[in-house]
C-alpha positions in Angstrom: 112.8 87.3 63.3 111.9 91.0 65.7 112.9 90.3 69.2 109.9 92.9 70.1 108.1 95.4 67.9 107.3 99.3 69.3 103.7 99.0 70.7 100.9 101.7 68.4 99.9 104.6 68.9 97.1 103.9 71.0 98.6 101.0 73.5 101.4 103.9 74.3 98.8 106.2 75.2 96.5 103.7 77.2 99.8 102.5 79.4 100.0 106.7 79.9 96.7 107.0 81.0 97.2 103.7 82.9 100.5 104.9 84.9 98.6 108.3 85.7 96.1 106.9 86.9 97.8 104.0 89.3 99.6 107.2 90.4 97.1 109.7 91.2 95.4 106.2 93.1 98.4 106.0 95.1 99.3 108.6 96.4 95.5 109.6 97.3 95.5 106.3 99.4 98.8 105.2 100.0 98.4 103.0 103.6 95.5 101.2 102.4 96.9 100.7 98.9 99.4 98.8 100.6 97.8 96.7 102.8 95.6 95.3 100.1 98.9 94.5 97.8 99.9 92.9 100.6 97.5 91.0 101.1 96.2 90.5 98.0 99.8 88.7 97.0 99.2 86.9 100.2 95.8 85.0 99.4 96.5 84.4 96.2 99.0 82.5 97.4 96.9 80.1 99.1 94.3 80.1 97.2 96.0 78.8 94.0 97.4 76.3 96.8 93.9 75.4 97.7 92.8 75.2 93.9 96.0 72.7 92.8 95.3 70.4 96.6 91.4 70.0 95.5 90.8 70.1 91.8 88.9 67.5 91.1 91.0 65.0 89.6 91.0 61.1 89.6 94.7 60.6 90.4 96.3 63.5 91.6 100.3 63.6 90.7 102.1 63.6 93.6 104.0 66.5 92.8 100.6 68.2 92.6 99.7 67.8 95.9 103.1 68.5 97.1 102.2 71.5 95.4 98.8 72.4 96.7 100.4 71.5 100.7 103.0 74.2 99.4 100.9 76.7 98.7 97.8 76.8 101.2 101.3 76.6 103.6 103.4 79.5 102.2 99.6 81.3 102.0 99.3 81.3 105.6 102.8 82.0 106.3 102.4 85.1 104.3 99.1 86.1 105.9 99.9 86.2 109.4 103.5 87.6 108.4 102.5 90.7 106.3 106.3 92.2 105.9 108.1 89.3 104.2 105.0 89.2 101.9 105.4 93.1 101.6 109.4 92.4 100.9 108.1 89.6 98.3 105.6 91.6 96.3 108.7 94.3 96.1 110.5 92.0 94.9 108.4 91.0 92.1 107.7 94.5 90.9 111.6 95.4 91.2 111.8 92.8 88.8 109.5 93.3 86.6 110.1 97.3 86.2 113.7 96.0 85.3 112.2 93.5 82.2 109.8 96.2 81.5 113.5 99.0 81.3 115.8 96.7 79.4 112.8 95.8 76.8 112.3 100.4 76.5 115.9 100.8 76.1 116.3 98.1 73.8 113.2 99.3 71.2 114.7 103.2 71.9 117.9 101.7 69.9 116.5 99.5 67.8 113.2 101.1 66.0 114.0 103.3 63.5 112.6 106.7 62.4 111.1 107.9 65.6 111.9 110.8 67.4 110.4 109.9 70.8 113.3 107.2 71.2 114.9 109.2 73.5 112.3 109.1 75.6 111.7 105.3 75.7 115.2 105.0 76.8 114.4 107.4 79.4 111.3 105.6 80.6 113.6 102.2 80.3 116.4 103.9 82.4 114.1 105.5 85.1 112.2 101.3 85.0 115.9 100.0 85.7 116.9 102.9 88.1 113.2 102.5 90.2 114.1 98.4 90.4 117.4 98.6 91.3 116.6 100.4 94.4 113.7 98.2 95.9 116.4 95.4 94.7 118.8 97.1 96.8 116.9 98.1 99.9 113.2 95.7 99.9 112.9 96.9 104.2 113.1 100.5 103.6 111.4 100.4 100.4 108.8 98.4 101.9 107.9 101.3 103.4 108.5 104.0 100.6 107.5 101.4 98.0 103.6 103.0 97.4 104.8 106.8 97.1 107.9 105.9 94.8 105.4 103.5 92.8 103.2 106.5 92.4 106.4 108.8 91.5 107.1 106.1 89.1 103.5 105.7 87.1 103.3 109.5 86.5 106.6 110.1 85.1 106.6 107.2 83.3 102.5 108.3 82.0 104.2 111.9 81.4 106.9 110.7 79.5 104.5 108.0 77.4 101.8 110.5 77.6 104.3 112.7 75.6 105.5 110.9 73.2 102.7 109.6 71.7 101.2 112.8 71.4 104.2 114.5 70.5 106.9 112.2 69.3 104.9 108.8 68.0 106.2 108.3 64.0 103.0 109.1 61.8 101.6 106.1 59.3 100.8 107.0 56.1 96.9 106.5 56.8 97.3 109.5 59.1 
């Protein structure tokens, strides 16, 4: 059983385009982007708590009620404390970048017959470094987060675009 497989050329190119688009949006609208991200995260927790608590069931389990109440309380608290919400969002983004980085490096070293393997390892290393940066200084990173994500997205988009267009392995049907 394989742990991971190399995505299709179209998936690589779609990831590249989406990364470039995200980077451009973040560079053009940094302030509003951060505010929307912070409040969207907080409202998501609040609404999840409300839905969990008031889900129409005949018998509510104690854990369901507790989780619903916790979601409502945490959601309200995070809306009132947007900087804490920002730190939580920064942490989640950092963890996600590190996970993607590890998978990309793994694929770069285990995928055979692909001239773009080094680029996949490079994307993985950039992702891990980005994640470590955010984890090590979340208060500073939350202020820089929009620009750092924009730079990260543009670099990854460019590298993946080059990989997909130039170095992606040819299939027998191409």
